[in-house]
C-alpha positions in Angstrom: -121.7 165.3 -71.7 -118.5 167.0 -72.8 -119.3 170.0 -70.6 -119.7 167.7 -67.5 -116.3 165.9 -67.9 -114.2 168.8 -66.5 -116.6 169.0 -63.5 -116.3 165.3 -62.6 -112.5 165.4 -63.0 -112.3 168.4 -60.6 -114.4 166.6 -58.0 -112.4 163.3 -58.3 -109.1 165.2 -57.8 -110.4 167.0 -54.7 -111.6 163.7 -53.2 -108.2 162.1 -53.7 -106.4 164.9 -52.0 -108.7 164.9 -49.0 -108.5 161.0 -48.5 -106.5 159.9 -45.4 -103.2 158.2 -46.0 -102.9 154.4 -46.0 -102.2 152.8 -42.6 -98.7 151.5 -43.3 -98.6 149.5 -40.0 -101.4 147.2 -41.1 -99.0 145.3 -43.3 -95.7 144.1 -41.8 -92.8 142.8 -43.9 -89.8 140.9 -42.5 -86.5 140.2 -44.0 -84.4 137.2 -42.9 -81.4 139.3 -41.8 -83.5 141.7 -39.7 -85.3 138.8 -38.0 -82.1 137.0 -37.1 -80.6 140.2 -35.7 -83.7 140.7 -33.6 -83.6 137.1 -32.3 -79.9 137.4 -31.4 -80.7 140.6 -29.5 -83.5 139.0 -27.5 -81.3 135.9 -26.7 -78.4 138.1 -25.5 -80.8 140.1 -23.3 -82.2 136.8 -21.9 -78.7 135.5 -21.1 -77.8 138.8 -19.4 -80.9 138.5 -17.2 -80.1 134.9 -16.4 -76.6 135.9 -15.2 -78.1 138.7 -13.1 -80.6 136.3 -11.5 -77.9 133.7 -10.7 -75.9 136.4 -8.9 -78.9 137.0 -6.7 -79.1 133.3 -5.8 -82.2 132.4 -7.7 -82.9 128.9 -9.2 -82.7 129.1 -13.0 -82.9 125.4 -13.7 -84.9 124.3 -16.8 -87.9 123.5 -14.5 -87.9 126.9 -12.8 -90.0 129.9 -13.8 -88.6 133.4 -14.0 -90.4 136.1 -12.1 -91.7 139.1 -14.1 -90.2 142.4 -13.3 -93.5 143.8 -12.2 -94.3 140.9 -9.8 -93.3 142.2 -6.3 -95.2 139.4 -4.4 -92.3 137.0 -4.5 -89.4 139.5 -4.5 -88.4 138.7 -0.9 -89.0 134.9 -1.0 -85.8 132.9 -0.7 -85.2 129.9 -2.9 -85.8 126.5 -1.3 -85.0 122.9 -2.3 -88.2 121.0 -3.0 -87.8 117.5 -1.5 -91.5 116.6 -2.0 -91.0 115.8 -5.6 -91.8 112.3 -6.9 -88.9 110.0 -6.1 -87.8 109.5 -9.7 -87.6 113.2 -10.2 -85.8 113.9 -7.0 -83.5 110.8 -7.4 -82.3 108.8 -10.4 -84.2 105.6 -11.2 -82.6 103.2 -13.6 -83.5 99.5 -14.2 -84.5 98.7 -10.7 -81.9 100.9 -9.1 -82.6 104.1 -7.2 -79.8 106.6 -6.6 -80.6 109.3 -4.0 -77.1 110.3 -3.1 -76.1 113.7 -1.6 -79.5 115.4 -2.0 -80.0 116.2 1.7 -83.1 114.1 2.1 -84.1 113.6 5.8 -86.3 110.4 5.3 -86.4 107.4 3.0 -88.4 108.5 -0.1 -91.2 106.4 -1.5 -89.7 103.8 -3.7 -91.0 102.1 -6.9 -92.2 98.6 -6.1 -89.7 97.0 -8.4 -86.7 98.6 -6.7 -83.9 96.1 -6.2 -81.0 98.4 -5.3 -81.2 101.6 -3.2 -78.3 104.0 -2.8 -79.1 106.8 -0.4 -75.6 107.7 0.8 -74.5 111.0 2.3 -77.9 112.5 3.2 -79.5 113.6 6.4 -81.7 110.6 7.1 -82.2 110.2 10.9 -84.7 107.4 11.2 -85.8 104.3 9.4 -89.4 103.2 9.9 -91.2 99.9 9.2 -93.4 101.7 6.6 -90.3 102.7 4.5 -90.0 99.2 3.1 -93.4 97.6 3.9 -94.3 97.1 0.2 -90.8 96.8 -1.3 -90.1 93.0 -1.2 -87.7 93.1 -4.2 -84.8 94.8 -2.5 -81.4 93.1 -2.7 -79.0 95.9 -1.7 -79.4 99.0 0.5 -76.7 101.5 1.2 -77.4 104.2 3.9 -73.7 105.1 4.5 -72.9 108.6 5.7 -76.3 109.6 7.1 -77.4 110.6 10.6 -79.4 107.5 11.5 -80.0 107.1 15.2 -83.1 104.9 15.2 -84.3 101.9 13.2 -87.7 100.6 14.1 -88.1 97.0 15.0 -89.0 95.0 11.9 -87.9 97.7 9.5 -86.1 95.1 7.4 -88.1 92.0 8.4 -90.0 91.7 5.1 -86.9 92.1 3.0 -86.4 88.3 2.4 -84.2 88.9 -0.7 -81.9 91.5 0.9 -78.2 90.4 0.6 -76.2 93.6 1.3 -76.9 96.2 3.9 -74.7 99.2 4.8 -75.4 101.4 7.7 -71.8 102.7 8.0 -71.0 106.2 9.2 -74.2 106.8 11.2 -75.1 107.3 14.8 -76.5 103.9 15.8 -76.1 102.6 19.3 -77.8 99.3 18.7 -78.4 96.9 15.7 -81.8 96.2 14.2 -83.1 92.7 13.5 -81.4 91.7 10.3 -83.0 89.9 7.3 -82.1 86.2 7.0 -80.3 86.1 3.6 -77.7 88.8 4.2 -74.3 88.1 2.9 -72.7 91.5 3.7 -73.4 93.8 6.7 -71.5 97.0 7.3 -72.0 99.0 10.4 -68.5 100.6 10.6 -68.1 103.9 12.3 -71.2 104.1 14.5 -71.6 104.2 18.3 -72.7 100.6 18.9 -71.9 99.0 22.2 -72.0 95.3 23.1 -75.4 95.6 24.8 -76.8 97.0 21.6 -76.2 93.6 19.8 -78.6 90.8 20.8 -77.0 87.4 21.7 -78.5 85.7 18.6 -78.3 88.7 16.2 -76.1 86.8 13.7 -76.8 83.2 14.6 -79.5 82.7 11.9 -77.7 84.5 9.2 -76.3 81.4 7.6 -75.2 83.2 4.4 -73.4 86.0 6.1 -69.8 86.2 4.8 -68.7 89.8 5.5 -69.3 91.5 8.8 -67.9 95.0 9.4 -68.2 96.5 13.0 -65.0 98.5 13.2 -64.7 101.9 14.8 -67.6 101.4 17.3 -67.7 101.1 21.1 -67.9 97.3 21.5 -66.6 95.8 24.8 -66.6 92.2 23.5 -66.7 90.2 20.4 -70.3 89.4 19.3 -71.6 85.9 20.2 -72.9 83.1 18.0 -71.1 84.1 14.8 -72.3 82.0 11.8 -70.1 79.3 10.2 -70.4 81.1 6.9 -68.4 84.1 8.1 -65.2 84.8 6.1 -64.3 88.4 7.0 -64.8 90.0 10.5 -63.7 93.5 11.2 -63.7 94.6 14.9 -60.8 97.1 14.8 -60.8 100.2 17.0 -63.4 99.3 19.5 -63.1 98.9 23.2 -62.9 95.1 23.4 -61.3 93.9 26.6 -62.6 90.3 26.9 -62.8 87.2 24.7 -63.6 83.6 25.6 -62.7 80.2 24.2 -66.2 79.8 22.6 -66.2 83.1 20.8 -64.7 81.6 17.6 -64.1 78.0 18.5 -65.8 75.2 20.5 -64.2 74.5 23.8 -65.8 71.1 24.0 -64.5 70.1 20.6 -60.7 70.3 20.1 -61.0 69.0 16.5 -63.3 71.7 15.4 -61.9 74.0 12.6 -63.6 77.1 11.4 -62.8 76.6 7.7 -64.5 79.6 6.2 -62.9 82.3 8.3 -60.1 84.1 6.4 -59.6 87.4 8.2 -60.2 88.9 11.7 -59.1 92.4 12.4 -58.9 93.4 16.1 -56.2 96.1 16.1 -56.8 99.2 18.1 -58.5 97.4 21.0 -57.1 97.4 24.5 -57.1 93.6 24.6 -53.8 91.6 24.5 -54.5 88.7 22.2 -51.5 86.6 23.4 -53.4 86.0 26.6 -56.2 84.3 24.8 -54.5 81.8 22.5 -57.1 79.1 23.1 -59.7 81.3 21.7 -58.0 81.1 18.3 -57.1 77.4 18.2 -59.7 76.6 15.6 -58.7 79.3 13.2 -56.4 78.9 10.2 -54.9 82.4 10.7 -54.5 84.5 13.8 -56.5 87.7 14.2 -54.7 91.0 13.4 -54.1 92.8 16.6 -51.7 93.4 19.5 -49.9 90.3 21.0 -47.3 92.1 23.0 
C-alpha cells in the first residue's frame, strides 16, 4: 500500500491541473452602490431618448408606447390625436359633469347617462343631432360656446325636460332650434341668426325664461311673443329697423305693466327708439339704445 500512495498522488495532481477553470459568470454578485449607479445611468439614457423623441414631434405621454430602434414599419407615421377614446378618457367626468373643452372634437361625444352638466366649449362641432341626447334625460346645463355649429336637427333638445341653461354663443347658426320648456337662460350671441330663423312662438311657451341673449346677430326685428318671465333681453348690434306697440306691451291694455323686465339692450341697431315711445310704455325702464 505504501508503494501505491505516490502513484495515486501523482495521478490526482495531473487531473487537477487538466480540469477546466470554474465558470465565473454562473454566479453574479451585486453591490448596492454599483446597482444604483447602473440604474442612474439607465434613467439618464431614457430621459435623453425622451427629449430626442419630443424634438421629433412624437407623443411621449404616459399612455404612449415608444418605438424600438429596429422597428422601421412606423418610422414615417405622423402622430395623430385619437378622438375615438371613451368619453371619460377623452374628457373629464366629475360628479355628473362632463368637461370636453378645447380638445378639437367635431361631434358631441357619447355621454354617461347620469350627465347633468355638459361643457363642450371651443371645439370644432358643426352639427347637433337628435341621437346626441336621445338617452340623456338628466341634463340641466349645456354649453356649446365657441364651436362651428351650423345645423341643429329638429327635436335635438326636445327630450331634455330638465334643461335650464343652454348656450350656443359664438357659432354659425342662421336659425334657432325648438327649445326645451324649462329653460331659464338661453344664449345665442354672436351667430348669424335672422328674424326669419326664429319662429313666431319660439319663446311663448318658455314660461321660466329669464335671460335671453341674441346680441351680435342679423335680426331685422324684435322676436315676438316674449314670455312674461323675461328679465334680461340683449338685442344689441343686430339690424333691427322695426318695432311695434305689441312687441313688449299690449296695445289694447294701457294699464298693463311688464313687471319682470329689468334690462333691454338695443344699441348698435339702425332703429331710432324715440320714434317708438308707445312700444315701451309698459316698461319700468327704457331700453338702452339710440334715441337721437
